[in-house]
N, C-alpha and C positions, 0 to 999 in steps of 0.2 A: 147602168146607172147614168142618168142624164147629168149634164153639167150643173144644173141647179142643185141636185141632190149631192153631186160630187163635192161641191163647194162647202157643203155642211159637214163633211167627214173630218175627223181629227187629222188624218194623214194629209189631206189636201191643205188644211189650214197650216200644218207644219211645213209643208212644201212652200206655200205662198209666204210664210213668215220667215223663211231662211234669209239672212242678210246677204247671201252670196248666190250667184247664179247656179241653177241646176236645171236640167231638162229631163222631163219624163213624158211618156205617152199617156193619153187620157185613160186608156184601158188598164194601166198599171195600178192605179190607186185602190180600186176595189180589191185587187189581188193582194196588195200590201196589207190592207185593212184585215182581210180574211186570214192571211198567213201570220201576221206579226202581232195582232192584237193580244194574243195570249202571253206575249213576252213583255208587255208594257208594265212599267213600275217594278221590274224584277232585276236582280243582279245577274245579268247575262253578258256574254262576250259576243259582240256583233262585228263581223269583218266585212268591209266593203272594198271591192277591187275596182279601181277606177274612180279617181277623185275629181279630176279636171279643175273646175272652178271652186270646188270646196263646198258648194251649197248643200249637197246632199248630206254631208256630215252633220250639219246643224239641223237639218230636217229630221234625221234619225234620232239625234239627241233629244229634240223636242218631243217627238212621238213616243220614243221608248222610255224616256225619263232619265233622271240624273243617276240612277243606280247602274245603268248600262255602261259597259266598257265598250267604247266605240273606237274601232281600229280602221285606219284607211291604208290602202296599198296603191302605189302608182309607179309608173316608169319615170315620171318627170321629177327630178330632184327638187324642183321648186315647191313641191307639195309638202315638204318638211315644215314649211312656215305655219301649217295648221296645228303644229304641236303647241304653239303658244296659246291656243284656244282649248287645250286640254285633251286633244285627240292623240292617239298613238299612230305614228306614220312610219311605214316601211317603204323603201324605194327598191324596185327591182322589176324584173320581167316575169309576168305570170306564166309564160311558156318555158321558164327555166326551172327545171326540176331541182337543181342544186339550190337555187334561191329559196324555193319553198321548203326544202329540207332544213336549211339553216333558220329561216324565219319562223317556221312552225315550232321549232325547239324553244324559241324565245316566247312565242305567243301562247303556246299550250293548246288545249282543246277549246273549241268555239261552239257556241250554240247555233248561230246563224251565219252563213256565208252568203253574200250577195255579189255575184259576178256581173258588174257593169263596166267591164274593162274594154278591151279592144275588139271583142266580138268576132275575131277570126276563129276558124274551126280549131286550129292548133291551140290557141290561147284558151278557148273554152274547154277543150278536151283535156289538155294537160292540167289545167287548174282543177277540174273535177277529179281527175285521177289522183292528184297529189293531196287533195283536201278531204276526200270521202272518209278516210280513216281518222281524221282530226275533228270531225263533227261529233258532238256529244249525243248520246242516246236521247231520242225525242227531239233532236234538232233537225236542221234542214240546210240544204245547199240550193240556192236559188240562182238560176242563170237567166239573165235578161237578154232581150234583143235576139232571140233565137230565129227571128225571121231572116237573119243573114244566111241561114242554111239554104234559102231559096234565091239567093242573090249572087251576082258575080263579084269577084274581088276579095273574097274572104277565105279562099283556099279551094282545093279540088273538090268538086261537088260530091264525088263518090265517097269522100271521107268527111262529109259535113257533120256538124254537131248533132243534128236530128237523126242521121243514120246511126251515129254512136248511141244516141238515146234509145233507138229501136233495139240495139244490141242488149242494152240493159233490160228492156222489157222482156226480151227472149230469155235472158239469164234468170230473171225473177220467176218466169213461168216454168223454167227448167228445174226449179226446186221441187216441183211435183214429184211424188215418190216413185212413179213409174219411169222417170227419166234418169239419166246419168247424173249423179251428184257432182261429179267433177266438171260438168259443163255449166253449173249454176254459179251464182255470185251472191254472197250473203252480206255484202257491204251496204246494199241499198234495200230497204224494206219495200218501198213503193215509189213510183214515179207519177207525178201530177203535171198535167199539161194545161196551160192557159194560152191565150193568144200572145205569141212572142215570149213566153216565159215557160221554163221547165223547172220543176222542183223535185229534188231528190230527198226523200224522207228517210231518216235513220232510226232504226229500232233493231238493234243487233239480236236481241233474244228472239223477237218475232221472226226475224230473217232466218234464224237457224232452227226454228221449230220444224220438226219432221212432219211432213204431210202424210197423214194416214186417214183412211176412211173410218168413220165412226157411225154408230146409230144410237138413238136415245133409249133403246130397250123397250119401246112402247109396243102395243099389240099390233101385229101385222095383219094385212088383209090378203096376202098373196097376190098383190096387184101385178098386173102384166105391164111390162115396160113397152110402151107403144111407139117409141121413137122410130123404129124401123117399119112401122105400119103407116107412117105418114108418107105415102108413096104417090100422092096425086100429082105433085109437081114433077116427079121423076118419070111418071108415065107420060105426062104431057110433053116433056122436053127431051127425053132421052131417045124417043123413037122406038122404044121397046115395050110399048103398051101391051102387045099381044102376049109377051112373055109374062108380064105381071098377071094377066088374066089366068094364065096357066098355073102360075105359082100359087095364086090365091086359092086354088082348089086342093093344094097339097097340104098334108098335115104338117104342123110345125113342131112336132115332138123332138125332132133332131135339129131344129134351128134352120131348116131349109129356107124359109122365107127370110129370116134374118140375114143369113149368109148372102142370099141373092141381092137383097136391098143394099147391103153394105158394099157389094161390088159395084152396083149402079151408082151409089153415092160417090164412091171413090173415083170412078171414071167419067161419070156424067153429071155429077152434082153441080159442078161449076157453071153449067150451061145457063142456069137460072139466076146465078148471082154475079157472074163476071161483069155485068153492067154496072155494078156498084164499085168496081175497081178502076173505072175509067177516069 
């Protein structure tokens, strides 16, 4: 979205219309519009972590509407002054699990969390861990400025927030029925990634749905699964072309071809794709 179109969006107008300073990257507004438009005009609880100059509180109230309960959280005690403007303000450290335990008892469940706090890995990870169970079904937890995972000064890189997000992606896929259920995680239904933004979507019923193969009961054609017959690349890159020619003459009644190609894929398949991992 170009700047001209950006200026026409309601979220950007709310941003520019805030009476107090707030700072946002140009790429964020379209993401906000996409994610938060369904909440406009509704009686929701919106929690923003990181208030700074207070301008974003007014932006969210303008965009979401007067029915929204807007809560701000910050480490700076001076942020309490925004209570006079009708916002709920909590003071504490977002990397303090005890603070979250006490504060969330008072706040209750929330529809949307927006983490625009300190952006260190510890702050982002602890906040996510503490709040996932306090987001309502159908809600989301949005973490901003995740580009810090690629920068110095925000924590040890091997424990970056993005590496933590990758663990969540693994846990989501480990819900597949053939894997160990105790290795999965049902707190997060899906993870959505934008430039510098990660979104955790919450849908507990869908997250706990058991993954089982199904079919629609339609008429079958006894079609052959050709995935292991796609051997051109492996012949070319594995150096085992002569063996492919030999195996091609063998009957496949006992799955000889399939077994052979599975072995090649396992040990040689990366030869043609490793260039995409650089």
